C-alpha positions in Angstrom: 19.2 -8.8 -18.1 20.3 -11.7 -20.2 23.0 -14.2 -19.2 24.5 -16.6 -21.6 27.5 -18.9 -21.8 30.9 -17.7 -23.0 32.5 -17.8 -26.4 30.9 -18.0 -29.8 27.9 -20.0 -28.6 27.1 -17.2 -26.1 27.3 -14.6 -28.8 25.1 -16.7 -31.1 22.5 -17.0 -28.3 22.5 -13.3 -27.8 22.0 -12.7 -31.5 19.1 -15.1 -31.5 17.5 -13.4 -28.5 18.1 -10.0 -30.1 16.4 -11.1 -33.3 13.5 -12.6 -31.5 13.0 -9.4 -29.5 13.2 -7.1 -32.5 10.8 -9.3 -34.5 8.5 -10.1 -31.6 4.7 -9.5 -31.6 4.7 -7.0 -28.8 5.0 -3.4 -30.1 8.1 -1.8 -28.9 6.4 1.5 -28.0 4.4 -0.3 -25.3 7.4 -1.0 -23.1 7.2 1.6 -20.4 10.3 0.5 -18.6 13.6 -0.2 -20.5 14.7 -2.6 -17.8 12.0 -5.0 -19.1 13.8 -5.2 -22.5 15.4 -8.6 -22.9 18.2 -8.7 -24.0 19.2 -5.3 -22.7 21.5 -4.0 -25.4 22.2 -0.6 -26.9 20.3 -1.7 -30.0 17.1 -2.9 -28.2 17.0 0.2 -26.0 17.4 2.5 -28.9 14.8 0.6 -30.9 12.3 0.9 -28.0 13.0 4.7 -27.7 12.7 5.1 -31.5 9.3 3.2 -31.5 8.0 5.3 -28.6 9.1 8.6 -30.3 7.4 7.5 -33.5 4.2 6.9 -31.4 4.5 10.3 -29.8 5.3 8.8 -26.4 8.1 10.9 -25.1 8.6 9.6 -21.6 9.7 6.1 -20.4 11.4 4.7 -17.4 14.7 3.0 -17.0 14.2 1.5 -13.5 13.6 4.4 -11.2 15.0 7.0 -13.7 12.7 8.9 -16.1 13.9 9.1 -19.7 12.6 12.1 -21.6 12.8 12.4 -25.4 12.6 15.9 -26.9 9.7 15.9 -29.3 11.1 18.8 -31.3 7.5 20.1 -31.8 4.7 21.5 -29.6 2.7 18.8 -27.9 0.0 20.7 -25.9 -1.7 17.6 -24.5 1.5 16.4 -23.0 1.3 19.1 -20.2 -2.4 19.8 -20.0 -4.1 20.9 -16.7 -6.3 17.8 -16.9 -3.4 15.5 -17.2 -1.6 17.3 -14.3 -4.8 16.8 -12.1 -4.9 13.1 -13.0 -1.3 12.6 -11.7 -2.0 14.8 -8.7 -5.2 12.9 -7.8 -3.8 9.4 -8.3 -3.3 7.4 -5.1 -0.1 6.0 -6.7 1.1 8.2 -9.5 4.1 5.9 -10.2 1.6 3.3 -11.4 0.5 5.6 -14.2 2.3 6.0 -17.5 5.8 7.4 -17.2 5.7 11.3 -17.2 7.5 14.2 -15.6 4.3 14.8 -13.6 5.0 11.5 -11.8 8.4 12.8 -10.6 6.9 16.1 -9.6 4.0 14.6 -7.8 6.1 12.1 -5.9 8.6 14.8 -4.9 5.8 17.0 -3.7 4.3 14.2 -1.7 7.7 13.4 -0.1 8.2 17.0 0.9 4.7 17.3 2.3 5.1 14.1 4.3 7.9 15.4 6.5 6.8 15.9 10.1 9.3 18.7 10.8 10.0 21.3 8.1 13.6 21.1 6.9 15.5 23.0 4.3 15.5 21.0 1.0 16.8 21.1 -2.5 15.4 19.3 -5.5 17.4 18.7 -8.6 15.6 17.8 -11.8 
């Protein structure tokens, strides 16, 4: 996050940071985690999501939460068997690009790692 002083000077500093971020060299669609946006404001988060959507990148993280955008069109390569195998075979799937397969694989591994079987529920 961003911390600044109080009053008008703090607001001006935030505006400057916001303008610097929005006009920065790093493409917004490359930010895989919205917590890395600085300053974290509604505008910067929405601009990142908009840039990722325009680049056909429909998943991103917000810390430990997966954010999914609806592509409103078929995207066959988004859920291909080859991609599923890539996430399943990865030693650390959480280090790959954000995807629903990361959540599924990590959940599967957590369930399989239990020594004693127990009743469980998974909410997605």
